[in-house]
BATOR-443821 format. One record per residue: residue in one letter; x, y, z of N, C-alpha, C in turn. Coordinates in steps of 0.02 Angstrom, whole numbers, padded with zeros to 5 digits, always signed. Each point is the difference from the previous one (the first is absolute). Example, Ala and Ser with C-alpha at 12.3 -4.5 7.8 and 13.67 -1.06 7.14 Angstrom:
! BATOR-443821
A+00660-00284+00390-00045+00059+00000+00045+00060+00000S-00018+00053-00036+00042+00059+00003-00039+00055+00037
END
This chain:
! BATOR-443821
M+00952+05269+03272-00008-00009-00074-00024+00067-00030R+00026+00010-00060-00016+00062-00037-00015-00018-00071V-00055+00026-00027-00017-00013-00071+00002+00069-00038T+00036+00001-00055+00005+00059-00043-00026-00014-00068A-00048+00038-00025-00026-00009-00067+00050+00037-00046L+00030-00037-00050+00044+00035-00047-00036+00022-00061A+00028+00046-00036-00032+00033-00057-00002-00055-00059A-00057-00024-00017-00008-00054-00045+00010+00023-00072H-00003+00065-00016+00002+00021-00069+00068+00002-00031T+00051-00009+00041+00068+00002-00023+00047-00055+00028P+00040-00031-00038+00043-00052+00027+00053+00031+00044E+00013+00066-00001+00050+00031+00036-00010-00006+00075A-00067-00005+00021-00013-00010+00073+00024-00063+00024V-00009-00053-00039+00022-00067+00022+00075-00003-00004R+00028+00027-00054+00076+00000-00008+00035+00031+00061A-00030+00061+00017+00029+00040+00055-00009-00043+00068A-00054-00033+00011-00012-00037+00060+00051-00058+00004L+00014-00036-00055+00046-00053-00002+00072+00026+00007A+00015+00056-00033+00068+00026+00004+00017+00021+00069A-00050+00030+00034+00013+00023+00068+00008-00059+00047R-00019-00058-00021+00011-00059+00044+00054-00049-00023G+00045+00028-00043+00059-00033-00017+00004-00033-00068W-00053+00004-00040+00005-00030-00066+00044+00039-00045E+00036-00030-00046+00040+00036-00048-00048+00029-00054A+00026+00049-00037-00041+00039-00044-00038-00036-00053Q+00033-00045-00040-00032-00031-00053-00049-00053+00024P+00016-00043+00045-00050-00046+00028-00062+00036+00027A+00009+00056+00031-00053+00036+00031-00047+00029-00055W+00030+00023-00053-00039+00029-00054-00041-00057-00037F+00030-00055-00014-00035-00053-00035-00057-00031+00045A+00017-00003+00064-00055-00023+00046-00058+00046+00002A+00016+00064-00001-00055+00052+00002-00042-00003-00065I+00034-00007-00056-00035-00007-00065-00043-00063+00003G+00028-00052+00028-00034-00069-00002-00066+00000+00039I-00002+00036+00058-00060-00005+00038-00052+00057-00017Q+00019+00040-00044-00045+00054-00021-00054-00027-00041S-00061+00031+00003-00058-00024-00038+00012+00007-00075F-00024-00050-00039+00014-00005-00071-00064-00022-00035V-00022+00031-00054-00057-00018-00034+00015-00002-00075V-00015-00054-00031+00012-00009-00075-00062-00019-00034L-00014+00030-00060-00054-00020-00043+00029-00040-00057I-00024-00060-00004+00022-00049-00052-00054-00011-00050E+00014+00015-00063-00050-00003-00054+00018-00051-00053D-00048-00015-00039+00008-00048-00056+00022-00070+00024I-00033-00023+00051+00017-00067+00029-00056-00050-00019S+00020-00061-00003-00046-00053-00015-00040-00021+00059E-00052-00039-00012-00039-00028+00054+00039-00040+00046D+00043-00045-00026+00044-00040+00044+00047+00044+00042E+00029+00052-00026+00041+00042+00036-00036+00038+00057R-00063+00020-00017-00041+00034+00044-00013-00046+00063E-00021-00060-00015-00015-00049+00053+00062-00014+00043A+00058-00006-00036+00061-00014+00038+00020+00059+00050L-00016+00061-00026+00014+00059+00044-00046-00002+00063V-00061-00018-00012-00047-00001+00059+00021-00054+00048H+00019-00061-00023+00023-00051+00045+00067+00021+00038W+00046+00034-00040+00059+00021+00029-00011+00054+00054G-00047+00044-00012-00018+00053+00046-00024-00028+00068T-00040-00051-00009-00030-00034+00063+00057-00031+00041R+00046-00029-00033+00056-00032+00038+00049+00053+00028S+00015+00054-00036+00051+00046+00017-00023+00056+00046G-00065+00013+00001-00027+00053+00041-00002+00065-00037A+00014+00001-00063-00009+00060-00042-00071+00008-00019D-00023+00059-00013-00068+00014-00023-00002-00003-00076V-00047-00036-00027-00005-00008-00070-00073+00015-00022L-00010+00052-00040-00064+00017-00030+00003-00016-00073T-00049-00031-00028+00005-00022-00069-00067+00015-00041G+00012+00001-00064-00057+00002-00047+00022-00036-00062E-00042+00004-00050+00018-00035-00062+00061+00030-00034G+00056-00036-00003+00061+00025-00033+00046+00041+00043W-00017+00009+00061+00042+00047+00043+00001-00023+00073A+00051+00021+00037+00002-00010+00072+00036+00059+00034L-00018+00019+00059+00035+00049+00038+00023-00034+00063V+00065+00001+00011+00033-00032+00057+00031+00051+00046A-00015-00006+00064+00022+00047+00053+00029-00031+00059G+00051+00027+00026+00031-00026+00064+00071+00028+00007A+00035-00020+00051+00069+00022+00001+00040-00025-00057A+00049+00044-00024+00041-00021-00058+00034-00067+00012S+00023-00010+00059+00036-00063+00013-00046-00059-00008R-00065+00009+00013-00048-00057-00007-00017-00010-00069I+00001+00048-00044-00017-00008-00071+00063-00018-00040A+00061+00014+00025+00064-00011-00041+00007-00075-00020P-00024-00048+00038+00013-00072-00025-00035-00012-00066L-00049+00038-00020-00030-00008-00066+00048+00019-00058A+00054+00034+00018+00051+00019-00050+00055-00053-00007R-00008-00054+00038+00051-00053+00000-00027-00063-00028Y+00034-00026-00052-00020-00059-00034-00004-00058+00049D+00048-00005+00050+00004-00057+00043-00052+00004+00058R-00035+00057+00002-00047+00006+00057-00073+00014-00022A-00007+00026-00059-00068+00016-00028-00032-00062-00025P-00068-00004+00002-00031-00056-00030+00017-00005-00073A+00000-00062-00027+00019-00013-00068-00047+00044-00048E-00062+00002+00017-00049+00034-00045+00016+00077-00004L+00043+00027+00047+00014+00073-00002+00071+00014-00021A+00031-00047-00040+00066+00010-00023+00005+00061-00045R-00050+00015-00040-00001+00059-00042+00006+00066+00035L-00023-00001+00066-00001+00061+00037+00069+00016+00030A+00041-00048+00013+00061+00008+00037+00048+00057-00029P+00017-00001-00066+00048+00048-00019-00028+00071-00002V-00066+00009-00015-00030+00068+00000-00005+00026+00069L-00022-00040+00048-00005+00022+00069+00071+00014+00030G+00048-00041-00022+00069+00009+00023+00025+00067-00020N-00014+00024-00060+00023+00066-00024-00032+00056+00043V-00065-00007+00018-00034+00051+00040+00031+00003+00070L+00015-00059+00030+00027-00002+00066+00069+00030+00000A+00041-00016-00051+00068+00026-00003-00001+00076-00008A-00044+00025-00039-00004+00076-00009-00021+00032+00065R-00038-00031+00042-00024+00023+00063+00061+00001+00051A+00036-00056-00001+00055-00005+00051+00063+00041-00020E+00013+00006-00066+00058+00033-00025-00018+00046-00058P-00027+00058+00015-00023+00046-00054+00068+00030-00032P-00008+00027-00061+00058+00028-00036+00030+00056+00041R+00069-00004+00005+00036+00052+00035+00030+00053-00044T+00008-00020-00063+00029+00048-00049-00037-00002-00065W+00013+00050-00042-00028+00002-00067+00058+00015-00047S+00011-00045-00048+00054+00009-00048-00019+00045-00058I+00036+00053-00008-00011+00045-00057+00063+00000-00038R+00006+00035-00057+00061-00001-00041+00057+00031+00037G+00050-00041+00015+00060+00026+00031-00002+00007+00075A-00052-00022+00034-00004+00011+00074-00056-00044+00030D+00002-00004+00064-00058-00031+00037-00027+00053+00047V-00065+00006+00004-00033+00046+00045-00024-00038+00060S+00024+00021+00058-00020-00030+00061-00073+00014+00017L-00035-00049+00025-00072+00011+00018-00011-00004+00075E+00055+00001+00039-00006-00006+00071-00035+00061+00029K+00006+00059-00035-00031+00063+00018-00042+00021-00055P-00049+00045+00013-00044+00021-00056+00041+00033-00058V-00024-00016-00064+00031+00030-00057-00050+00049-00029I+00015+00063+00003-00045+00053-00026+00020+00015-00070I-00047-00002-00044+00014+00014-00075-00034+00065-00015G+00040+00052-00018-00028+00065-00015-00027+00005-00071I-00058+00030-00009-00030+00006-00063+00021+00062-00037I+00024-00006-00060+00014+00059-00044-00041-00010-00064N-00056+00036-00002-00044-00002-00058+00013+00056-00048V+00031-00017-00059+00009+00051-00050-00052-00002-00053T-00064+00008+00026-00060-00009-00044-00042+00063+00011P-00038+00018-00052-00045+00056+00008-00068-00017+00035D-00014-00063+00011-00068-00020+00018-00002-00056+00054S+00051-00009+00038-00006-00047+00054-00049+00025+00052F-00030-00047+00040-00061+00017+00036+00012+00050+00056S+00059+00001+00032+00010+00049+00056+00052+00051-00013D+00046-00013-00046+00056+00048-00012+00016+00011-00073G-00046-00014-00041+00013+00013-00074+00015+00069-00014G+00053+00011-00039+00020+00065-00024+00039+00042+00054Q+00010-00028+00059+00036+00037+00052+00076+00004-00014L+00026-00048-00034+00072-00002-00015+00007+00015-00074G+00001+00064-00016-00003+00024-00069+00063+00000-00039S+00055-00018+00033+00064-00004-00036+00047-00053+00031T+00049-00019-00040+00047-00053+00025+00033+00021+00061E+00019+00066+00004+00034+00023+00061-00045-00001+00060A-00064+00015-00010-00048-00002+00056-00005-00073+00026A-00006-00044-00047-00006-00071+00019+00063-00024+00038I+00059+00021-00022+00062-00022+00032+00003+00028+00071A-00021+00066+00005+00000+00033+00065-00044-00035+00047H-00060-00023-00025-00049-00033+00039+00029-00068+00025G+00035-00033-00044+00032-00061+00018+00051+00009+00057E+00038+00054-00004+00047+00012+00056-00039+00014+00064T-00056+00032+00001-00040+00013+00059-00028-00069+00026L-00021-00040-00045-00028-00065+00026+00054-00042+00032M+00058-00001-00028+00055-00039+00031+00018+00027+00070A+00002+00067+00003+00015+00033+00063-00052-00015+00054D-00063-00011-00025-00052-00014+00047-00011-00070+00022G+00046-00046-00028-00003-00067+00024-00009-00055-00053C-00005+00017-00064-00009-00051-00051+00062-00039-00010R-00005-00064-00017+00057-00039-00015+00002-00018-00075L-00055+00010-00035-00008-00007-00072-00040+00055-00027L+00006+00017-00064-00042+00044-00037-00032-00034-00059D-00064+00017-00014-00037-00029-00053-00022+00053-00049V+00027-00002-00060-00014+00052-00049-00047-00025-00053G-00058+00040-00006-00052-00023-00048-00018+00053-00049G-00012-00021-00062-00018+00045-00052-00068-00010-00033E-00040-00043+00031-00065-00016-00026-00050-00006+00060S-00052+00037+00002-00048-00005+00054-00041-00062-00009T-00013-00035+00058-00040-00063+00000-00061+00012+00044R-00019+00064+00009-00063+00014+00040-00059-00027-00040P-00058-00013+00035-00058-00025-00035-00020+00045-00057G-00008-00032-00060-00019+00036-00061+00054+00030-00038A+00062-00006+00023+00056+00029-00036+00012-00030-00068A+00019+00044-00045+00016-00025-00070+00072-00022-00007P+00018-00048-00039+00068-00022-00009+00042+00054-00032V+00066-00005+00015+00047+00051-00025+00049-00037-00046P+00013+00026-00061+00048-00031-00045+00069-00011+00033A+00032-00057-00016+00062-00014+00033+00053+00057-00010K+00002+00028-00059+00051+00052-00009-00012+00060+00043D-00062+00019+00014-00016+00053+00046+00017-00016+00071E-00013-00065+00019+00016-00021+00064+00079+00002+00012I+00034-00026-00049+00072+00000+00006+00027+00072+00004A-00027+00045-00038+00022+00071+00004-00012+00030+00069R-00049-00024+00035-00015+00026+00068+00050-00026+00051V+00007-00068-00001+00034-00033+00058+00078-00002-00009V+00024-00010-00059+00072-00011-00008+00042+00060+00023P-00018+00060-00017+00040+00057+00024+00000+00006+00078V-00053-00017+00029-00004+00001+00076+00045-00052+00030I-00005-00062-00030+00040-00054+00026+00075+00015-00007E+00019+00026-00059+00068+00020-00013+00023+00053+00048G-00043+00051+00014+00020+00053+00044+00007-00021+00073L-00044-00046+00021+00006-00024+00069+00065-00043+00009R+00015-00039-00052+00061-00041+00003+00059+00045+00001K+00002+00055-00037+00060+00045-00001+00009+00032+00065R-00050+00008+00037+00003+00031+00071+00012-00055+00052G+00009-00061-00024+00015-00055+00048-00061-00024+00038I-00059+00011-00022-00062-00024+00031-00019-00066-00031A-00004-00051+00043-00020-00066-00022-00021-00039+00061P-00032-00057-00007-00021-00035-00065-00066+00034-00028I-00007-00011-00061-00056+00028-00037-00043-00053-00033S-00065+00009+00005-00047-00045-00034-00038+00041-00055V-00018-00035-00053-00043+00032-00050-00069-00029+00002D-00049+00040+00002-00069-00023+00003-00028-00003-00070T+00000-00059-00029-00023-00006-00071-00027-00068-00013R-00043-00006-00049-00028-00063-00023+00032-00024-00068K+00045+00041-00024+00025-00012-00071+00074-00023-00001A+00016-00052-00039+00066-00024-00005+00045+00053-00030E-00023+00039-00047+00044+00049-00034+00022+00056+00051V-00050+00019+00042+00015+00050+00051+00051-00027+00052A-00014-00061+00021+00040-00033+00050+00074-00005-00024R+00006-00019-00063+00063-00007-00030+00042+00066+00002A-00033+00053-00020+00031+00065+00000+00014+00021+00071A-00044-00010+00047+00011+00022+00067+00058-00036+00035L+00001-00066-00013+00055-00040+00029+00065+00021-00028A+00004+00018-00065+00061+00024-00030+00021+00069+00030A-00050+00036+00023+00018+00066+00031+00021-00006+00071G-00008-00057+00029+00024-00010+00071-00050-00026+00046A-00065-00011-00019-00048-00032+00045+00019-00074+00013V-00019-00024+00057+00019-00068+00018-00060-00046+00017I-00062+00032-00005-00060-00032+00021-00055+00019-00053V-00045-00044-00015-00060+00016-00040-00061-00013+00043N-00045+00049+00004-00061-00006+00036-00057+00001-00051D-00029-00064-00008-00049-00009-00054-00068-00010+00032V-00043+00050-00007-00065-00001+00025-00047-00052-00032S+00021-00025-00059-00041-00047-00035+00020-00071+00015G+00051-00010+00038+00023-00069+00018+00016-00041-00061L+00035+00032-00049+00024-00033-00061-00058-00017-00050R-00058+00026+00009-00059-00017-00045-00002+00048-00056F+00023+00061+00008-00004+00053-00050+00052-00016-00055D+00060-00016+00019+00056-00012-00051+00039-00060+00024P-00016-00059-00023+00037-00062+00022+00076+00005-00011A+00021+00042-00048+00070+00006-00018+00038+00032+00057L-00035+00030+00049+00035+00030+00055+00038-00047+00042A-00024-00062+00005+00033-00051+00042+00067-00014-00025E+00005-00005-00068+00069-00015-00031+00048+00059+00016V-00020+00061-00002+00041+00056+00013+00027-00003+00073V-00045-00012+00045+00015+00001+00073+00049-00060+00015A-00013-00059-00033+00040-00058+00013+00071+00012-00030R+00002+00026-00057+00067+00009-00032+00041+00054+00037E-00032+00050+00026+00036+00052+00038+00014-00015+00072Q-00033-00058+00024+00005-00017+00070-00024+00055+00045A-00055+00031-00020-00029+00054+00040-00049-00029+00050G-00013+00040+00049-00057-00018+00047-00065+00017-00035I-00052-00031+00023-00069+00016-00029-00051-00002+00054I-00045+00050-00005-00061+00002+00043-00060-00019-00047L-00034-00051+00017-00057-00023-00039-00063+00016+00041M-00041+00042-00031-00062+00024+00033-00060-00036-00024H-00051-00010+00041-00064-00030-00021-00043+00053-00027M-00029-00011-00057-00049+00044-00030-00038-00044-00050R-00063+00016-00006-00042-00031-00051-00019+00053-00054G+00004-00024-00062-00013+00049-00056+00051+00050-00008T-00020+00060-00018+00048+00056-00011-00023+00059+00041P+00038+00052+00008-00027+00058+00038-00067+00026-00026A-00015-00007-00065-00062+00021-00027-00060-00048+00019T+00015-00062+00013-00053-00049+00013-00002-00030+00068M+00052+00014+00043+00009-00040+00060-00059+00010+00050D-00028+00059+00004-00054+00010+00049-00061-00047-00012D-00009-00017-00064-00058-00044-00014+00014-00071+00017L+00064-00018+00016+00021-00070+00015+00012-00010+00076A-00023+00047+00039+00009-00008+00073-00053-00041+00028Q-00001-00064-00014-00050-00050+00025+00036-00060+00026Y-00010-00009+00065+00033-00054+00036-00048-00029+00051A+00003-00069+00010-00037-00031+00053+00044+00003+00067H+00066-00010-00008+00047+00003+00054+00062+00034-00025V+00008+00062+00010+00049+00041-00036+00070-00025+00016A+00018-00011+00059+00067-00016+00020+00021-00069-00033A-00041-00046+00005+00015-00069-00030+00003+00003-00077E-00042+00044-00032+00004+00000-00074+00059+00039-00022V+00017+00057+00035+00059+00039-00019+00063-00045+00010S+00001-00037+00053+00055-00043+00014+00011-00050-00056A-00054-00032-00022+00006-00049-00054+00022+00030-00061E-00025+00057-00019+00017+00036-00061+00075+00024+00001L+00022+00024+00059+00070+00020+00003+00047-00061+00002M-00020-00054+00026+00040-00063-00003+00009-00022-00076A-00051+00004-00036+00004-00015-00071+00046+00049-00036T-00003+00064+00018+00044+00051-00027+00074-00017+00015A+00014-00015+00062+00068-00016+00020+00025-00062-00038E-00044-00048-00006+00024-00061-00038+00014+00015-00072T-00039+00044-00032+00017+00024-00069+00062+00033-00002A+00020+00044+00047+00060+00035+00005+00059-00051+00004E-00008-00048+00044+00058-00048+00007+00010-00044-00061R-00058-00019-00031+00005-00034-00066+00035+00041-00053G-00008+00063+00005+00032+00049-00048+00072+00014+00014G+00026-00032+00053+00075+00005+00013+00019+00049+00055I-00052+00028+00036+00012+00045+00055+00010-00039+00064A+00058+00005+00031+00012-00037+00059-00047+00018+00057R-00018-00046+00038-00047+00009+00054+00019+00055+00050E+00066+00002+00013+00026+00051+00046-00005+00072-00023R-00016+00006-00062-00003+00068-00030-00074+00025-00003I-00047-00041+00025-00072+00016-00008-00027+00027+00064V-00035+00056-00005-00041+00026+00054-00073+00004-00026L-00048-00017+00045-00072+00003-00017-00032+00057+00031D-00050+00033-00038-00038+00056+00024-00071-00018-00010P-00044+00000+00052-00071-00019-00010-00038+00052-00038G+00025+00059-00015-00035+00048-00043-00059+00031+00032F+00012+00033+00056-00053+00039+00031-00025+00055-00048G-00066+00001-00007-00034+00049-00041-00004-00019-00073F+00027-00054-00020+00000-00025-00071-00051-00057-00004A-00056+00013-00032-00052-00052-00005-00024-00022+00067K-00005+00047+00046-00027-00016+00066-00040+00064+00027T-00056-00018+00033-00038+00054+00032+00031+00015+00068A-00027+00053+00034+00025+00017+00065-00005-00059+00047T-00058-00034-00001-00009-00059+00042+00052-00051-00015H+00014-00016-00061+00049-00048-00018+00068+00020+00029N+00018+00064-00007+00066+00023+00023+00008-00007+00074F-00054+00014+00038+00006-00005+00073+00008-00074+00019R-00039-00046-00033+00006-00071+00016+00069-00025-00019L+00029+00021-00057+00063-00021-00024+00054+00024+00048L-00007+00060+00026+00049+00026+00048-00003-00043+00065D-00058-00014+00024-00007-00038+00062+00025-00071-00014E-00009-00031-00057+00019-00068-00013+00063-00003-00040L+00045+00049+00006+00062+00004-00040+00045-00062+00010A-00008-00031+00059+00045-00057+00014-00014-00057-00051T-00057-00002-00030-00016-00051-00051+00047+00009-00059I+00016+00063-00018+00048+00012-00055+00072-00014+00021V+00012+00020+00062+00070-00012+00026+00013-00076+00002A-00051-00040+00012+00008-00070+00005+00024-00035-00065L-00004+00036-00056+00027-00025-00063+00076-00009+00001G+00033+00033+00044+00072-00013+00010+00043+00051-00038Y-00029+00055-00030+00038+00050-00034-00001+00064+00045P+00046+00044-00006-00005+00063+00035-00062+00040-00028V-00033+00035+00043-00062+00034-00021+00012+00076+00006A-00016+00036-00057-00002+00074+00000-00073+00021+00000V-00013+00059+00031-00069+00025-00004+00005+00076-00026G-00049+00015-00040-00007+00069-00028-00066+00028+00028L+00006+00027+00062-00062+00024+00035-00007+00073-00006S+00050+00034-00023+00005+00073+00006-00056+00039-00032R-00039+00036+00043-00052+00046-00022-00060-00032-00039K-00008-00064+00009-00050-00038-00040-00069+00023+00022R-00047-00012-00046-00069+00020+00010-00030-00031+00065F+00017-00060+00015-00033-00034+00055+00023+00033+00066L+00057+00030+00002+00019+00038+00059-00041+00060+00012G-00018+00032-00058-00046+00056+00001-00070-00023+00022A-00020-00059-00019-00068-00025+00020-00002-00007+00075A+00057-00019+00032-00001-00012+00071+00008+00065+00039T+00040+00048-00025+00016+00059+00036-00040+00063-00019G-00028-00001-00063-00032+00058-00026+00048+00054-00025R+00065-00015-00002+00050+00045-00020+00008-00002-00081P+00012+00059-00029+00014+00001-00071+00069-00027-00017V+00013-00017-00063+00058-00034-00022+00065+00035+00028E+00003+00068-00001+00059+00034+00020+00011-00001+00076D-00048-00027+00038+00006+00000+00074-00008-00071+00028R+00033-00048-00035-00006-00071+00024+00066-00030+00022D+00049+00042+00010+00066-00028+00016+00000-00029+00072R-00036+00032+00047-00003-00030+00065-00033-00070-00002A-00055-00003-00035-00037-00062-00010+00046-00051-00035T+00037+00019-00049+00049-00045-00034+00052-00029+00049A+00024+00043+00044+00051-00023+00046-00029-00050+00049V-00063+00008+00023-00034-00049+00045-00007-00066-00037A-00024+00007-00060-00014-00062-00041+00065-00036-00011C+00055+00034-00010+00062-00035-00011+00022-00036+00064A-00011+00032+00059+00015-00035+00063-00038-00063+00008L-00066+00002-00019-00041-00058+00004+00024-00052-00045A+00022+00018-00063+00025-00046-00048+00064-00035+00024W+00045+00040+00033+00061-00030+00027-00016-00055+00050E-00048+00014+00045-00020-00051+00050-00025-00064-00031R-00029+00007-00060-00030-00057-00035+00051-00034-00047G+00062+00027-00004+00055-00034-00038+00026+00036-00059A-00027+00058-00022+00027+00036-00055+00067+00028+00019R+00046+00010-00047+00068+00021+00018+00021+00062-00046L-00036+00014-00051+00017+00055-00047-00062+00043-00007F+00010+00065+00000-00056+00050+00006+00012+00059-00048R-00044+00005-00052+00009+00045-00052-00043+00065+00018V+00030+00055+00010-00037+00058+00028+00021+00066-00031H-00044+00049+00005+00017+00068-00023+00037+00040+00056D-00020-00006+00063+00028+00038+00056+00040-00050+00041A+00066+00005-00003+00043-00050+00035+00009+00017+00076A-00005+00062+00019+00015+00018+00067-00051-00029+00049L-00064+00013-00014-00052-00026+00044-00001-00078+00003T+00009-00031-00059+00000-00073-00002+00060-00028+00038R+00058+00031-00006+00059-00022+00032-00010-00003+00076E-00031+00052+00030-00016-00001+00073-00048-00055+00019A-00054-00007-00039-00048-00054+00017+00032-00066-00005L+00040-00017-00051+00031-00061-00008+00055-00011+00053A+00034+00051+00019+00050-00005+00053-00030-00027+00067L-00063+00028+00014-00034-00025+00056-00025-00071-00007A-00031-00013-00057-00026-00067-00012+00053-00054+00001S+00053+00015-00034+00055-00050-00002+00036-00006+00070A-00003+00048+00039+00031-00007+00068-00037-00052+00042T-00063-00009-00012-00037-00050+00037+00011-00071-00023T+00018-00007-00063+00012-00067-00026+00076-00018-00003N+00042+00053+00000+00072-00012+00001+00032+00036+00057P-00016-00018+00063+00025+00040+00059+00076-00010+00003T+00033+00058+00020+00071-00001+00006+00021+00007+00074
END
């Protein structure tokens, strides 16, 4: 007899063990997902629902921890899954079934593509988004691209270094940054977008909070809008994106760049950011943006302290569990400097490591300044989760 301890942190270990012993690919994967540990926090429940969960946990063998208005349920996913079925869950827990079902579905079948205007972006491999800041005051590279030609040349370098998308921004959103008039932002970004398109460089995203700027950028050839405000700054932006059938990245932020640092107050940052991002996504869908066009970004460095950022990175699977593709903007952020002691211009190695950690936790899109280092780190990280 021989006993082998498998790696419990990844379903790949169980899948590989089953596949090596004759299981077909899809049943092996679903079985591996099913026996992996699963923990869900259920909030805003009634006393009757709470008692029903406790009784169900006793019968099913799942662990249930409760308090007033909440319950935490832990166990193998296959053991918790019956709660998502109307024919198997206690009648008192009928309200839980559809919500839990969505979470389990996202876990078993995460998004494989992201629909943007005119194309689908595969998420099977890491998607690196290169940053082109045509601003005088961005936190790490403000003023470095002093002309349209310099910005276009930088875009060519980023694509050669492994980017699959480019993100052009004309307004700094660093802490304390002042807003830029729409006409000035348009004057900065549109010539760059047009120049990149003329050279056959695509797809292109525009980093803006404003409907007017997005409209001009999309007309110039952009196919994605990256909104750091999550549609809170300019609600009209949703109509523009929906009408143009563009892709959209919705980021989590509280307040504005001028006020966000004062709003970095959380009891449980991952759970709170998840809830706020879910509300943002629902707003976007009500505004006519198709679900398959939405990517969520937890907003590292925006209304978050270094401690919040580290916790959010470690618990990124909580955001992934919402069922949308997840993008991360980790590049050269202050919390990386807090860990490494490196100045902003020397944080690209730390950025690459952080992106690799984010990939392992479910992120699929990575917005960076230095594509070459990040490409290598993500190539290694993705090789462990997508073996060939």
